[in-house]
N, C-alpha and C positions, 0 to 999 in steps of 0.2 A: 504494500500500500504506500502511495506517496501522499505527503501532507502538504497542503497549500495554506498559507496564512492570508486571511482576508485583510482588507485595509484597516479594519478596526482591531484594537488589541483584545477586545472581548469576543471576537468571532474566530472560530477555528473551523476549517473545512478540510475534510479528508475525502478523497475520491479513489476508487479502485482504478487499476490500470485500464480496464475495459470502459470505465466511465459510467457503468450502469447504476451503481449504487454509491451514495455519498452519505457522509455524516457531518452535520453542522452542529456545533456547540456554541451557544450564545448566551450571554448574561442578559437578563431582562428585569425590568422593574414594573411593578403593578402601579399604575397611576390612576386607576379608577377610585374615586373618593371613598366608596364603601367596600373596596376590595373585591374579591371574586366571590360574591354571594350567589345564590341559586340561579338568578336570571342570567348574569353574565357567564356563569359556569356552563349553563345549558347552551348559550350562544357559542362558547368556546368549543364545546363538544361537537356542535354542528359544524363549525368552521374547520376543526381538525379532521372531521369525517370527509371533507372535500378532497383531501390529499391521500395519496397511497403510502406516504412515509409514516413510520412509527414515531410519534411525538411524546416526549416525556418532560416533566418539569422536576428538577431536583431542588428540594427546599430543605435546608438544614440537614443535609446528608441523606434524606429519604427521597425516593423516586416515586412520582405520581403520574399515571397515564392520563392523557388528555381525551381518551375515549370514554371516560367514566365521570359522570357528575359527582358521584360519591368520592372518587379519588381526588378530584379538584377541590371539593369542599374540605376534605381531610387535610389538604395541603395548607389550609389556613392562610391563604394569600391575601393579606390585609394591604391597605394603602401603603405605598412606598416599600413594600416587601420585595426583596431581591430573590431571584431564582435563576437556575441554570436551565436553559432550554436545550434539549437534545433531540434532533431530528435525524432519522435514519431512513434512507430510501432514495428512489430515483428523483423525487421532487422535493428533497430535503431543504434546499435553499429557499425555494418559493414558500414552502410550508413554514419554515422558521421565521421568515420575514412577515408573513401574514399573522402568525401568532404573536410575535413581538409587537407589531403595530396594534393588534387588538388589545393587548394588555396595557399599552401606553395610551390608548384612546380614552378621551373623556366621554361621559355619557351624553347622548343627544336627546334622550327622551325621559319622560317621567318614570317609565317602567324600570330603568336602571338606577334611578336615584329617588326612591319613594319618599324619603324624608324631606327633600327640598320641595317636592310638589305638595306636600301636606302642610308644611310650615307656613307658607305664605297666606293661605286663607285663614288660618288660626290666628296669626298675628294681626290681620286686618280686623277680625271680629273683636278681638280683645281691645284693640286700640280705639 
């Protein structure tokens, strides 16, 4: 196996000589304000299912699969939590990029940030 280093110090890419399978290891940070609770965990499972690569998150030395909502919830990925993303397969680079982008993405709807959608009307009523 030959190893190529990507432009970022936190990305490592390995490819086989045939180029069929690759492994991407990337440090990621959860920037969702409420962390990876049930709704974004379900969305991440759906996203990961679009790729043929095996995707795992390593948190505090434990490995969690992205194919299982229960695994992702057990990872306890709170806001600003760091994890190592490991993608193995023919589309590993694309899969790792999509998952990293998803974890860094701020919520765009009330479903992902329920507290913010409820707090506004309550404050208006009290005031």
